[in-house]
C-alpha positions as CSV (number, residue, x, y, z in Angstrom):
1,M,27.0,6.8,-32.1
2,T,27.5,3.8,-34.4
3,E,28.1,0.2,-33.4
4,S,31.3,-1.6,-34.3
5,P,31.1,-4.9,-36.2
6,A,29.2,-7.3,-34.0
7,D,31.2,-10.4,-34.6
8,D,34.1,-9.7,-32.2
9,R,36.2,-6.9,-30.6
10,R,38.4,-6.3,-33.8
11,P,41.2,-8.8,-34.3
12,A,43.7,-6.1,-35.5
13,E,43.1,-4.1,-32.3
14,N,43.5,-7.3,-30.2
15,A,46.9,-8.0,-31.8
16,R,48.0,-4.5,-31.1
17,R,47.0,-4.8,-27.5
18,E,48.9,-8.1,-27.1
19,S,52.1,-6.8,-28.7
20,A,51.9,-3.5,-26.6
21,A,51.5,-5.4,-23.4
22,A,54.4,-7.7,-24.2
23,A,56.7,-4.8,-25.2
24,D,55.8,-2.3,-22.5
25,L,55.0,-4.4,-19.4
26,G,57.7,-7.1,-19.5
27,G,55.5,-10.0,-18.6
28,V,53.6,-8.4,-15.8
29,A,50.5,-8.7,-18.0
30,N,50.4,-12.4,-17.2
31,R,50.3,-11.9,-13.5
32,I,46.5,-11.8,-13.2
33,G,45.8,-13.2,-9.7
34,R,45.3,-16.8,-8.5
35,T,43.0,-18.3,-11.1
36,N,41.2,-21.6,-11.3
37,R,38.7,-23.0,-13.8
38,S,35.2,-23.9,-12.4
39,A,31.9,-25.1,-13.7
40,S,28.3,-25.1,-12.3
41,S,26.2,-28.2,-11.9
42,D,24.5,-27.5,-15.3
43,G,27.8,-27.1,-17.1
44,L,28.3,-23.3,-17.0
45,E,32.0,-22.7,-17.2
46,Y,33.9,-19.7,-15.7
47,D,37.1,-18.7,-14.0
48,V,37.6,-18.1,-10.3
49,V,40.2,-15.5,-9.4
50,R,41.3,-15.0,-5.8
51,T,43.0,-11.9,-4.5
52,P,43.4,-10.2,-1.1
53,V,42.2,-6.8,-2.6
54,L,40.4,-6.3,-5.9
55,V,40.7,-2.8,-7.4
56,V,38.1,-2.1,-10.0
57,G,39.4,0.7,-12.3
58,A,42.9,1.2,-13.7
59,G,43.1,5.0,-13.9
60,A,45.1,7.2,-11.6
61,A,42.9,6.6,-8.5
62,G,43.0,2.8,-8.9
63,A,46.7,2.8,-9.6
64,R,47.5,5.0,-6.6
65,V,45.5,2.7,-4.3
66,A,47.3,-0.3,-5.7
67,I,50.7,1.3,-5.2
68,S,50.0,1.9,-1.5
69,L,48.8,-1.7,-1.1
70,A,51.9,-3.0,-2.8
71,E,54.2,-0.8,-0.8
72,S,52.5,-2.3,2.3
73,G,53.5,-5.8,1.2
74,L,50.3,-6.9,-0.4
75,E,49.6,-8.1,-4.0
76,P,46.3,-6.5,-5.1
77,L,44.7,-7.2,-8.5
78,V,43.8,-4.2,-10.6
79,I,41.2,-4.7,-13.4
80,G,40.1,-2.3,-16.1
81,K,37.7,-2.2,-19.0
82,R,40.4,-1.0,-21.4
83,D,44.0,-1.6,-22.2
84,H,46.2,-1.0,-19.2
85,G,47.3,2.6,-19.5
86,D,44.3,3.7,-21.6
87,A,42.2,5.2,-18.8
88,H,40.1,8.3,-18.6
89,T,42.9,10.0,-16.6
90,T,44.6,10.7,-19.9
91,W,41.9,13.1,-20.8
92,A,42.6,15.5,-17.9
93,A,45.0,17.7,-19.8
94,G,45.4,21.0,-18.0
95,G,47.1,20.3,-14.7
96,I,47.0,19.1,-11.1
97,N,46.7,21.4,-8.0
98,A,49.1,21.7,-5.1
99,A,50.0,24.8,-3.0
100,L,53.8,24.6,-3.8
101,G,54.2,28.4,-4.1
102,S,56.6,28.1,-7.0
103,L,55.5,31.4,-8.4
104,D,53.2,32.8,-5.6
105,D,54.8,32.0,-2.2
106,E,51.8,33.4,-0.4
107,D,49.8,30.3,-1.3
108,D,49.4,27.5,1.2
109,W,47.2,24.5,1.7
110,T,44.5,26.4,3.7
111,I,43.9,28.8,0.8
112,H,43.8,25.8,-1.6
113,A,41.1,24.3,0.8
114,A,39.2,27.6,0.9
115,D,39.2,27.9,-2.9
116,T,37.9,24.4,-3.1
117,L,35.1,25.0,-0.6
118,N,34.1,28.2,-2.3
119,E,34.0,26.5,-5.7
120,G,31.9,23.7,-4.2
121,H,29.4,26.2,-2.7
122,H,30.2,24.7,0.7
123,L,28.6,21.3,0.2
124,N,32.0,19.7,0.2
125,D,33.1,17.2,2.8
126,S,35.4,19.6,4.6
127,E,37.7,16.8,6.0
128,A,38.1,15.4,2.4
129,V,39.0,18.9,1.1
130,E,41.6,19.4,3.9
131,L,43.1,16.0,3.5
132,T,43.5,16.6,-0.3
133,A,45.0,20.1,0.1
134,R,47.4,19.1,2.8
135,E,48.6,16.0,1.0
136,M,49.1,17.5,-2.4
137,P,52.6,19.2,-2.1
138,D,54.0,15.8,-1.0
139,R,52.2,13.9,-3.7
140,I,53.6,16.3,-6.4
141,R,57.1,15.7,-5.1
142,E,56.4,12.0,-5.0
143,L,55.3,12.1,-8.7
144,E,58.4,14.1,-9.5
145,E,60.6,11.5,-7.8
146,W,58.9,8.8,-9.8
147,G,59.8,10.6,-13.0
148,M,56.8,12.8,-14.0
149,P,58.3,15.4,-16.3
150,F,56.6,18.6,-15.0
151,D,57.2,21.8,-16.8
152,R,59.8,24.0,-15.1
153,T,60.4,27.7,-14.3
154,D,63.6,29.4,-15.4
155,D,65.1,28.6,-12.0
156,G,64.2,24.9,-12.2
157,A,61.1,24.8,-9.9
158,I,57.9,23.0,-10.9
159,N,56.0,25.5,-12.9
160,Q,52.4,26.5,-12.1
161,R,49.7,28.2,-14.0
162,Y,46.4,29.9,-13.3
163,F,43.3,27.8,-13.4
164,G,39.7,29.0,-12.9
165,A,38.6,30.4,-9.6
166,Q,42.0,29.7,-7.9
167,S,43.5,32.6,-5.9
168,Y,47.1,31.8,-7.0
169,R,49.0,30.0,-9.7
170,R,48.7,26.6,-8.2
171,T,48.2,24.2,-11.1
172,C,51.3,22.1,-11.9
173,F,51.4,20.8,-15.5
174,V,53.1,18.9,-18.2
175,G,52.2,21.1,-21.2
176,D,48.6,20.2,-21.9
177,R,49.0,16.4,-21.4
178,T,49.2,16.3,-17.6
179,G,46.8,13.4,-17.0
180,E,48.6,11.3,-19.6
181,A,52.0,12.0,-18.1
182,M,50.7,11.3,-14.6
183,L,49.1,8.0,-15.6
184,E,52.3,6.9,-17.3
185,T,54.2,7.8,-14.2
186,L,51.9,5.8,-11.9
187,I,51.9,2.8,-14.2
188,G,55.7,2.9,-14.3
189,R,55.7,2.8,-10.5
190,A,53.2,0.0,-10.5
191,R,55.3,-1.9,-13.0
192,D,58.4,-1.5,-10.7
193,L,56.3,-3.0,-7.9
194,E,55.1,-5.8,-10.2
195,I,51.4,-5.2,-9.4
196,P,49.2,-7.7,-11.1
197,Y,46.5,-6.4,-13.4
198,R,43.9,-7.7,-15.8
199,E,42.8,-5.6,-18.7
200,N,39.6,-5.6,-20.9
201,V,37.4,-6.9,-18.1
202,M,34.0,-5.6,-17.3
203,V,32.6,-6.1,-13.8
204,T,28.8,-6.3,-13.9
205,R,27.9,-7.2,-10.3
206,L,29.4,-7.0,-6.8
207,L,28.9,-10.1,-4.8
208,S,27.2,-8.8,-1.7
209,D,24.5,-9.6,0.9
210,G,23.8,-5.9,1.4
211,R,26.0,-5.8,4.5
212,R,29.3,-7.1,3.2
213,V,31.0,-7.6,-0.1
214,F,32.6,-10.9,-1.1
215,G,34.1,-10.0,-4.5
216,A,32.7,-9.4,-8.0
217,A,31.3,-11.1,-11.1
218,G,31.9,-10.0,-14.7
219,F,33.4,-11.2,-18.0
220,D,36.5,-11.1,-20.1
221,M,35.6,-8.7,-23.0
222,E,38.0,-10.5,-25.4
223,T,36.8,-14.1,-24.8
224,G,33.4,-13.7,-23.2
225,R,34.3,-16.0,-20.4
226,G,32.7,-15.5,-17.0
227,L,34.9,-14.3,-14.2
228,L,34.3,-14.7,-10.4
229,F,36.6,-12.5,-8.5
230,R,36.7,-13.6,-4.8
231,S,38.0,-11.0,-2.4
232,N,37.0,-9.7,1.0
233,H,38.1,-6.2,0.0
234,V,36.9,-4.4,-3.1
235,V,37.9,-0.9,-4.1
236,L,35.8,0.9,-6.7
237,A,37.8,3.3,-8.8
238,A,35.8,3.2,-12.0
239,G,35.1,6.9,-12.7
240,G,31.9,8.9,-13.0
241,F,28.9,9.2,-15.3
242,S,29.3,12.2,-17.6
243,A,28.8,10.0,-20.7
244,L,25.1,9.8,-19.8
245,Y,24.8,13.2,-21.6
246,D,24.4,13.9,-25.3
247,R,27.4,16.2,-25.5
248,H,30.2,14.9,-23.3
249,S,34.0,14.9,-23.1
250,S,34.3,11.1,-22.4
251,R,34.4,8.3,-24.9
252,D,30.9,6.7,-25.3
253,D,32.1,3.4,-23.7
254,E,33.4,4.8,-20.4
255,N,32.1,7.0,-17.6
256,N,28.7,5.4,-17.9
257,G,28.1,5.1,-14.1
258,D,29.6,1.6,-13.5
259,A,30.9,2.4,-10.1
260,Q,27.8,4.1,-8.8
261,A,25.4,1.4,-10.1
262,L,27.6,-1.4,-8.7
263,A,27.8,0.3,-5.3
264,L,24.1,1.1,-5.1
265,E,23.1,-2.5,-6.1
266,A,25.5,-3.9,-3.4
267,G,23.8,-1.8,-0.7
268,A,26.0,1.3,-0.5
269,R,24.8,4.8,-0.5
270,L,25.3,7.4,-3.2
271,M,25.5,11.1,-2.6
272,D,24.8,14.4,-4.5
273,L,24.2,12.9,-7.9
274,E,22.4,16.0,-9.1
275,F,25.8,17.8,-9.4
276,V,27.1,17.3,-13.0
277,Q,29.8,19.6,-14.2
278,F,29.4,21.1,-17.6
279,H,32.9,22.2,-18.7
280,P,32.6,25.6,-20.5
281,T,34.7,24.6,-23.5
282,G,33.9,21.5,-25.5
283,M,34.5,21.3,-29.2
284,V,31.5,22.2,-31.3
285,G,30.9,22.9,-35.0
286,E,30.6,21.2,-38.4
287,R,34.2,22.1,-39.1
288,Y,35.4,19.5,-36.6
289,G,33.1,16.7,-37.4
290,E,30.9,14.5,-35.3
291,E,33.9,12.6,-33.9
292,W,35.1,15.6,-32.0
293,D,31.8,17.0,-30.8
294,G,31.9,17.7,-27.1
295,R,35.6,16.8,-26.7
296,L,37.4,18.9,-24.2
297,V,39.3,22.0,-25.0
298,T,41.4,22.2,-21.8
299,E,41.0,24.9,-19.3
300,A,44.7,25.5,-19.8
301,V,43.8,27.5,-23.0
302,R,42.0,30.0,-20.8
303,G,44.6,29.6,-18.0
304,E,47.2,30.8,-20.6
305,G,45.1,33.9,-21.5
306,G,42.4,32.6,-23.9
307,R,39.4,34.9,-24.4
308,L,35.7,34.1,-25.1
309,Y,33.8,36.1,-27.7
310,N,30.2,35.8,-28.9
311,S,29.1,36.1,-32.6
312,E,29.0,39.9,-32.2
313,S,32.7,40.0,-31.3
314,E,31.9,41.0,-27.7
315,R,34.1,39.6,-24.9
316,F,31.0,38.8,-23.0
317,M,32.5,37.6,-19.7
318,E,33.0,41.3,-19.0
319,R,29.2,41.3,-18.3
320,Y,29.1,38.2,-16.1
321,S,32.4,38.3,-14.2
322,P,34.5,41.5,-14.8
323,D,37.1,40.6,-12.2
324,Q,37.7,36.9,-12.9
325,M,36.6,36.9,-16.6
326,E,37.2,33.7,-18.4
327,L,38.8,32.2,-15.3
328,D,35.7,32.4,-13.1
329,A,34.2,29.1,-11.8
330,R,33.3,26.6,-14.4
331,D,29.6,26.7,-13.6
332,V,29.6,30.5,-14.0
333,V,31.4,30.4,-17.3
334,A,29.3,27.6,-18.7
335,R,26.0,29.3,-17.8
336,A,27.3,32.6,-19.3
337,I,28.0,30.8,-22.6
338,G,24.6,29.1,-22.4
339,K,22.9,32.5,-21.9
340,E,24.8,34.1,-24.8
341,I,23.7,31.2,-27.1
342,D,20.1,31.4,-25.8
343,A,20.1,35.2,-26.5
344,G,21.0,34.6,-30.1
345,R,24.6,35.7,-29.8
346,G,26.0,32.3,-30.4
347,T,27.6,30.9,-33.6
348,E,25.7,29.1,-36.3
349,N,26.8,25.8,-34.7
350,G,25.5,26.7,-31.3
351,G,28.7,27.8,-29.7
352,V,30.9,30.8,-29.0
353,Y,34.5,31.6,-29.9
354,L,37.6,30.9,-27.8
355,D,40.6,32.9,-29.0
356,I,44.3,32.8,-27.9
357,S,45.7,34.2,-31.0
358,H,46.7,37.4,-29.2
359,R,49.4,35.5,-27.4
360,D,52.8,34.9,-29.0
361,A,52.5,31.9,-31.3
362,D,55.7,30.2,-30.0
363,Y,54.4,30.5,-26.4
364,V,51.1,28.9,-27.4
365,R,52.9,26.0,-29.1
366,E,55.1,25.5,-26.0
367,R,52.3,25.6,-23.4
368,L,49.5,24.0,-25.4
369,P,51.2,21.5,-27.8
370,R,48.4,19.0,-27.9
371,M,45.7,21.6,-28.6
372,V,47.8,23.1,-31.4
373,E,48.4,19.6,-32.8
374,R,44.7,18.5,-32.5
375,F,43.3,21.5,-34.2
376,A,46.0,21.6,-36.9
377,S,44.9,18.1,-37.9
378,L,41.5,19.6,-38.5
379,G,42.8,22.5,-40.5
380,V,42.7,25.1,-37.7
381,D,45.7,27.1,-36.5
382,I,44.8,28.2,-32.9
383,T,47.8,30.5,-32.8
384,A,46.2,32.6,-35.5
385,E,42.4,32.1,-35.4
386,P,39.6,31.4,-32.8
387,I,37.9,28.0,-32.3
388,E,34.3,27.2,-31.6
389,V,33.3,25.9,-28.2
390,A,30.2,25.2,-26.1
391,P,29.6,23.6,-22.7
392,T,30.0,19.8,-22.5
393,A,29.3,17.3,-19.7
394,H,32.7,16.6,-18.3
395,Y,32.7,15.5,-14.6
396,T,30.4,14.3,-12.0
397,M,30.7,15.6,-8.5
398,G,28.3,13.1,-7.1
399,G,29.0,9.4,-6.5
400,V,29.6,6.8,-3.8
401,D,29.3,8.1,-0.2
402,I,32.5,7.2,1.7
403,D,34.5,8.0,4.8
404,F,37.5,9.9,3.3
405,R,39.9,8.8,6.1
406,T,39.4,5.2,5.1
407,G,37.6,5.0,1.7
408,E,34.9,2.8,3.5
409,T,31.3,2.7,2.4
410,N,28.4,1.5,4.6
411,V,29.0,-2.0,3.2
412,D,31.8,-3.8,4.9
413,G,34.8,-4.6,2.7
414,L,33.7,-2.1,0.0
415,Y,35.7,1.0,-0.6
416,A,35.7,3.7,-3.3
417,V,37.9,6.5,-4.6
418,G,38.4,9.1,-7.3
419,E,35.6,10.3,-9.5
420,A,33.6,7.3,-8.4
421,V,32.9,9.1,-5.1
422,A,31.3,12.3,-3.8
423,G,32.6,14.8,-1.3
424,V,35.8,16.6,-2.2
425,H,34.2,18.8,-4.9
426,G,30.8,19.6,-3.4
427,A,28.4,21.3,-5.9
428,N,31.1,22.2,-8.4
429,R,34.7,21.1,-9.0
430,L,37.7,23.4,-9.0
431,G,39.7,22.7,-12.2
432,G,42.9,20.8,-11.4
433,N,41.5,19.1,-8.3
434,S,40.3,15.9,-10.0
435,L,43.9,14.6,-10.6
436,A,44.8,15.9,-7.1
437,E,42.0,13.8,-5.5
438,T,43.1,10.6,-7.2
439,V,46.6,10.6,-5.8
440,A,46.0,12.4,-2.4
441,I,43.0,10.3,-1.3
442,G,44.1,7.2,-3.3
443,K,47.3,6.9,-1.2
444,L,45.3,7.2,2.1
445,V,42.7,4.7,1.0
446,G,45.3,2.2,-0.1
447,E,47.1,2.5,3.2
448,H,43.9,2.0,5.2
449,V,42.8,-1.0,3.2
450,A,46.3,-2.6,3.8
451,T,45.6,-2.4,7.5
452,A,42.3,-4.1,7.1
453,V,43.7,-7.2,5.3
454,D,44.6,-10.2,7.4
455,G,46.1,-13.6,6.7
456,S,42.7,-15.2,5.9
457,D,42.2,-12.7,3.0
458,A,45.2,-13.9,1.0
459,E,43.4,-17.0,-0.4
460,P,39.7,-16.6,0.4
461,A,37.5,-19.6,0.0
462,V,34.5,-19.6,-2.3
463,T,31.2,-20.6,-0.7
464,D,28.2,-22.2,-2.4
465,E,26.3,-19.0,-1.8
466,Q,28.9,-16.9,-3.5
467,R,29.1,-19.3,-6.5
468,A,25.3,-19.1,-6.8
469,L,25.3,-15.3,-6.9
470,A,28.0,-15.3,-9.6
471,E,26.4,-18.0,-11.7
472,R,23.1,-16.2,-11.6
473,E,24.9,-13.2,-13.0
474,F,26.6,-15.2,-15.7
475,R,23.3,-16.7,-16.8
476,S,21.8,-13.2,-16.9
477,L,24.6,-12.0,-19.1
478,A,24.2,-14.9,-21.4
479,S,20.5,-14.2,-21.7
480,L,21.2,-10.6,-22.5
481,A,23.7,-11.6,-25.2
482,D,21.0,-13.7,-26.8
483,A,18.4,-10.9,-26.9
484,D,16.8,-10.8,-30.3
485,G,14.3,-8.0,-30.2
486,E,14.0,-5.0,-32.5
487,V,15.8,-2.1,-30.8
488,T,19.6,-1.8,-30.5
489,P,21.4,-0.8,-27.3
490,T,23.0,2.2,-29.1
491,T,19.6,3.5,-30.1
492,L,18.4,3.6,-26.5
493,L,21.7,5.0,-25.2
494,E,21.4,7.9,-27.7
495,E,17.9,8.5,-26.6
496,L,18.9,8.5,-23.0
497,R,21.7,11.0,-23.6
498,E,19.3,13.3,-25.4
499,L,16.7,13.0,-22.6
500,L,19.2,14.0,-19.9
501,W,20.7,16.8,-22.0
502,D,17.2,18.2,-22.6
503,R,15.7,17.6,-19.1
504,A,18.6,17.7,-16.7
505,G,21.3,19.8,-18.5
506,I,22.8,23.1,-17.6
507,L,19.3,24.6,-16.9
508,R,16.6,22.6,-15.1
509,D,13.1,23.0,-13.8
510,E,10.4,20.8,-12.1
511,A,8.4,20.3,-15.3
512,G,11.4,19.1,-17.3
513,L,12.7,16.8,-14.5
514,R,9.3,15.2,-14.0
515,A,9.0,14.7,-17.8
516,G,12.4,13.3,-17.8
517,L,11.5,10.6,-15.2
518,E,8.4,9.7,-17.3
519,E,10.5,9.4,-20.5
520,L,13.1,7.4,-18.6
521,E,10.5,4.9,-17.5
522,A,9.2,4.6,-21.1
523,L,12.7,4.0,-22.3
524,R,13.3,1.4,-19.6
525,D,10.2,-0.5,-20.8
526,R,11.7,-0.7,-24.3
527,T,14.7,-2.6,-23.0
528,G,12.5,-5.7,-23.1
529,D,12.7,-5.5,-26.9
530,L,16.5,-5.2,-27.0
531,R,18.5,-6.8,-29.8
532,V,22.2,-7.7,-29.2
533,E,24.3,-8.8,-32.1
534,G,27.6,-10.7,-31.9
535,G,27.4,-12.3,-28.5
536,L,29.4,-11.7,-25.3
537,T,32.5,-10.3,-27.1
538,S,30.7,-7.7,-29.3
539,R,30.5,-4.0,-28.9
540,S,26.7,-4.4,-29.1
541,F,26.8,-6.5,-25.9
542,E,29.1,-4.0,-24.1
543,F,26.7,-1.2,-24.9
544,A,23.8,-3.3,-23.7
545,V,25.5,-3.7,-20.3
546,D,26.3,0.1,-20.3
547,L,22.6,0.8,-20.9
548,S,21.5,-1.1,-17.8
549,V,24.0,0.7,-15.7
550,S,23.2,4.1,-17.2
551,L,19.4,3.7,-16.6
552,T,20.0,3.1,-12.9
553,V,22.3,6.1,-12.4
554,A,20.1,8.4,-14.6
555,E,17.1,7.8,-12.4
556,A,19.0,8.6,-9.3
557,M,20.4,11.8,-10.8
558,L,17.0,13.0,-12.0
559,R,15.3,12.3,-8.6
560,T,18.0,14.2,-6.6
561,A,17.8,17.1,-9.1
562,L,14.1,17.2,-8.6
563,A,14.4,17.0,-4.8
564,R,16.9,19.9,-4.6
565,T,14.7,22.9,-4.9
566,E,17.4,25.6,-5.1
567,S,20.3,26.5,-7.4
568,R,23.8,25.8,-6.2
569,G,27.0,25.3,-8.1
570,A,26.5,23.1,-11.2
571,H,22.8,22.5,-10.4
572,H,20.8,25.4,-11.7
573,R,17.0,25.4,-11.3
574,T,15.3,28.2,-13.3
575,D,12.2,27.8,-11.1
576,Y,14.4,28.1,-7.9
577,P,17.2,30.4,-9.1
578,E,18.5,31.4,-5.7
579,T,20.8,29.5,-3.3
580,D,18.9,28.5,-0.2
581,P,20.9,28.3,3.1
582,D,18.5,25.6,4.3
583,W,19.6,23.4,1.4
584,R,23.2,23.3,2.6
585,V,22.8,19.5,3.0
586,N,23.9,16.5,1.0
587,L,21.4,14.2,-0.6
588,L,21.9,10.5,0.0
589,V,20.5,7.8,-2.3
590,S,19.9,4.2,-1.3
591,A,18.1,1.3,-2.9
592,D,15.2,-0.4,-1.2
593,E,12.5,-2.8,-2.4
594,G,10.2,0.1,-3.4
595,G,12.9,1.8,-5.5
596,L,15.2,4.7,-4.5
597,E,15.1,6.4,-1.1
598,I,16.5,9.9,-0.7
599,D,17.7,11.3,2.6
600,R,19.4,14.5,3.8
601,R,22.6,14.9,5.8
602,G,24.1,18.1,7.2
603,V,27.5,19.3,6.1
604,A,30.4,19.6,8.7
605,E,32.3,22.9,9.2
606,P,35.9,23.2,8.2
607,S,38.8,23.5,10.6
608,D,39.8,26.9,12.2
609,P,42.8,27.5,9.9
610,V,40.6,27.0,6.8
611,R,37.8,29.2,8.3
612,E,40.5,31.9,8.7
613,A,41.5,31.5,5.1
614,L,37.9,31.8,4.0
615,A,37.4,34.9,6.1
616,E,40.4,36.6,4.3
617,G,38.5,36.4,1.1
618,Y,41.2,35.3,-1.3
619,E,40.3,35.2,-5.0
620,L,41.9,35.2,-8.4
621,D,42.4,38.5,-10.2
622,Y,42.3,37.6,-13.9
623,H,43.9,40.9,-14.8
624,H,47.3,39.7,-13.6
625,L,47.4,37.8,-16.9
626,E,47.1,41.0,-19.0
């Protein structure tokens, strides 16, 4: 990873952002909440922004929460680290799950829930799973009504494709750009509702006394000016932490664990951080260049019939999963690829081959246009030749512990939703369920928060104590921006990513995890010698903030992985290779004065209809594709 010029955040890019906002959003960009200038007794200047509800994160989950709030008559403020519309949701390409029965009328929400529980190795929050599965047919119809251009069957129904470990064709899609199309649709709806938002803002601290949240502190990434957001209701929708790994499918400057670190420091609990999903097919190979290393090759390639081969031209999934083949659960396929590579049957670049050239070329171009276009730009025709892939860190099942009926954490006024939270996916996520969770649970959380807002929340006063908390944060940020040591933030971030890939990757053991914790502490010690170049508006400073967040979440993840002495889902311990029934518990992480505390909590059983679906033993038969 290389740092951008340190003097600012690139004037040409800023101009593009401003013109795009003006052209696409018709003036809504200026509606950024009730803002006043303020200054501390020692002359520290910052802005105070009051809003009844602050939504931190502008992807699908944050947008859907805000839509529910606006439809309830409120005016929330949505803030994001990037341009409005440029959220991680756009990277979810393959599809979104709902038991519509467009092609398989036997499917229903109970089977969707059963598949989700099986994929999650029964660590899921069963209520969250059932809420998602029941809600999704209506949420798909809602998106359709708002203009989402789903692919259609010959008779005009919303088309559905196979996705890994799903009993039926349940995944609705827009080619291989489903997340992008969905976010465009949600933003269009938010624009119609004139929901205020503020882009290019980083929140670095929640204002909290450990029992209640009062808002947030952060800074404008374009100007460097401090921002105090005063609100009695804060919704975290800021994603996961997969970018903590050396090979990952996110951009380096997002999914660094912002939501989890903010919640933990505010007094909220985290849950199941040991479960990190390594997607089986990330790009790998010198042919593609460093820029594309780890970038996702959507599961839709396998959903449309793509096959995996090792360097000896063996279709190796026949050994590992003869019934479900390439469409077995993601953790199964990722470990199979890892084993082939470890056995010396990988490519020279440390991958395997994914091949869809046996399908009709026009069909591939129709169903996978973005994949065809991406690889064509790199000189590869996927309709005629295989591509190289290897597992990549893609999604984090762990996150903030919430009540899924309300989105509430154990801190009053603090809510969370989307990849920021744990619960729906258990120990491993079913492909197509990430987008589903954002709109299904996002709607419900928004509706609940709307009922919690009262008249006094519209224009909340700012107390001296709240100002003091925010001003302390602003001074801390200014001190970090002035750091003039010898080591750059990107150097330490790269070392952290290598550390986690080596010590807490697809395969783990006690010795490696303990060594990882020791190496993490040594790395943390080196932050005292940090050098930040370019001040508060530089990429160097942004990465320095990311580093602080990432270190917090990395420690929690390593400690929970060490504590869970079994293998389950995406968490595979070579020294404890079996799944232990006694470990069907969630691990809760909280902060105390002595560090991190880890507790256990049992998992509730699903409802009778879902237990019946589980007993039926539904599962995908890959050979329907052939």
